[in-house]
C-alpha positions as CSV (number, residue, x, y, z in Angstrom):
1,M,2.0,-3.1,-32.0
2,K,3.9,-0.6,-29.9
3,F,2.1,1.7,-27.5
4,S,3.3,5.1,-26.4
5,Q,4.0,5.8,-22.8
6,E,0.9,8.2,-22.7
7,E,-1.2,5.3,-24.0
8,L,0.1,3.0,-21.3
9,Y,-0.5,5.6,-18.6
10,S,-4.0,6.2,-19.8
11,E,-4.8,2.5,-19.7
12,G,-3.3,2.2,-16.2
13,Y,-5.2,5.3,-15.0
14,H,-8.4,3.8,-16.6
15,F,-8.1,0.6,-14.7
16,Y,-7.2,2.5,-11.5
17,E,-10.4,4.7,-11.8
18,K,-12.4,1.7,-12.3
19,G,-11.1,0.2,-9.1
20,D,-9.3,-2.6,-10.8
21,Y,-5.9,-2.1,-9.1
22,A,-4.6,-5.5,-10.1
23,K,-5.0,-4.6,-13.8
24,A,-3.5,-1.0,-13.2
25,L,-0.5,-2.3,-11.4
26,P,1.6,-3.6,-14.3
27,F,1.1,-0.5,-16.4
28,F,2.5,1.8,-13.6
29,K,5.3,-0.7,-12.8
30,Y,6.3,-0.7,-16.4
31,L,6.1,3.0,-16.6
32,T,8.4,3.7,-13.7
33,V,11.0,1.2,-14.9
34,T,11.0,2.8,-18.4
35,E,10.7,6.5,-17.4
36,P,12.0,6.6,-13.8
37,F,12.0,10.4,-13.6
38,E,8.4,11.0,-14.5
39,E,6.8,11.8,-11.2
40,R,3.2,11.0,-12.3
41,Y,4.1,7.4,-13.0
42,W,5.4,7.0,-9.5
43,R,2.3,8.7,-8.2
44,G,0.1,6.2,-10.1
45,L,2.2,3.4,-8.8
46,G,1.9,4.7,-5.2
47,A,-1.8,5.0,-5.4
48,T,-2.4,1.8,-6.9
49,L,-0.2,0.0,-4.4
50,Q,-1.8,1.9,-1.5
51,M,-5.3,1.0,-2.8
52,N,-4.2,-2.7,-3.1
53,K,-3.1,-2.4,0.6
54,N,0.5,-3.0,-0.2
55,Y,1.6,-0.1,2.0
56,E,5.3,-0.8,2.3
57,D,5.8,-0.9,-1.5
58,A,3.5,2.2,-1.7
59,L,5.8,4.0,0.6
60,L,8.8,3.4,-1.8
61,A,6.6,4.9,-4.7
62,W,5.4,7.9,-2.6
63,S,9.2,8.5,-1.6
64,M,10.1,8.6,-5.4
65,S,7.2,10.9,-6.1
66,A,8.3,13.3,-3.3
67,I,11.8,13.4,-4.5
68,L,10.7,14.2,-8.1
69,K,8.2,16.9,-7.1
70,E,9.6,18.2,-3.8
71,S,7.2,21.2,-3.6
72,D,4.1,18.8,-3.7
73,P,2.7,17.9,-0.1
74,L,0.5,15.1,-1.5
75,P,3.2,12.3,-1.5
76,H,3.9,13.0,2.1
77,V,0.2,12.9,3.0
78,F,-0.3,9.6,1.2
79,A,2.9,8.1,2.8
80,A,1.5,9.2,6.3
81,E,-1.5,7.3,5.5
82,C,0.4,4.2,4.6
83,L,2.6,4.6,7.7
84,L,-0.5,4.9,9.9
85,L,-2.0,1.8,8.5
86,L,1.4,0.1,9.3
87,E,1.1,1.4,12.8
88,N,4.1,3.6,12.5
89,K,2.6,6.7,14.0
90,E,6.0,8.5,14.7
91,E,7.0,8.4,11.0
92,A,3.4,9.2,9.9
93,S,3.7,12.3,12.1
94,K,7.0,13.3,10.5
95,A,5.4,12.9,7.1
96,L,2.5,15.1,8.0
97,K,4.8,17.8,9.4
98,T,6.7,17.8,6.2
99,A,3.5,18.1,4.2
100,K,2.4,21.0,6.2
101,R,5.6,22.9,5.2
102,K,4.6,22.7,1.5
103,N,1.9,24.6,-0.2
104,C,-1.3,23.0,1.2
105,D,-4.8,24.3,0.3
106,E,-7.6,24.4,2.9
107,A,-8.9,21.0,2.0
108,L,-5.6,19.3,2.2
109,L,-4.9,20.9,5.6
110,K,-8.3,19.6,6.8
111,H,-7.4,16.1,5.5
112,I,-3.9,16.4,7.4
113,E,-5.9,17.4,10.7
114,D,-8.0,14.3,10.3
115,I,-5.0,12.0,9.9
116,E,-3.4,13.7,12.9
117,L,-6.5,13.0,14.9
118,C,-5.9,9.3,14.2
119,L,-2.3,9.6,15.4
120,I,-3.5,10.5,18.9
121,R,-5.9,7.6,19.2
């Protein structure tokens, strides 16, 4: 039986939402290989890797997401979180500055400010 990309995405998202990141991971990996220009697949992979505490690989996925949807500040914010957890405050700060140049709503700006507070500690 062959599954559509949408069905695979839905299944991966289902596991992610349940907090079963190990089961979600192969779905998003497969999707990014078979459809590398679909930004939401990279977003799913980045989020899954980040929640799995695989921050370096998550950074690569967030980078792809940022390239494919350059107006979106979220990949930069998530990359900053990963960089902060990897103790790379300088690069985290750069990622947050990039995010702030994008179209951020009030809640996201507050989240960015919270991360910036962690950078000065």
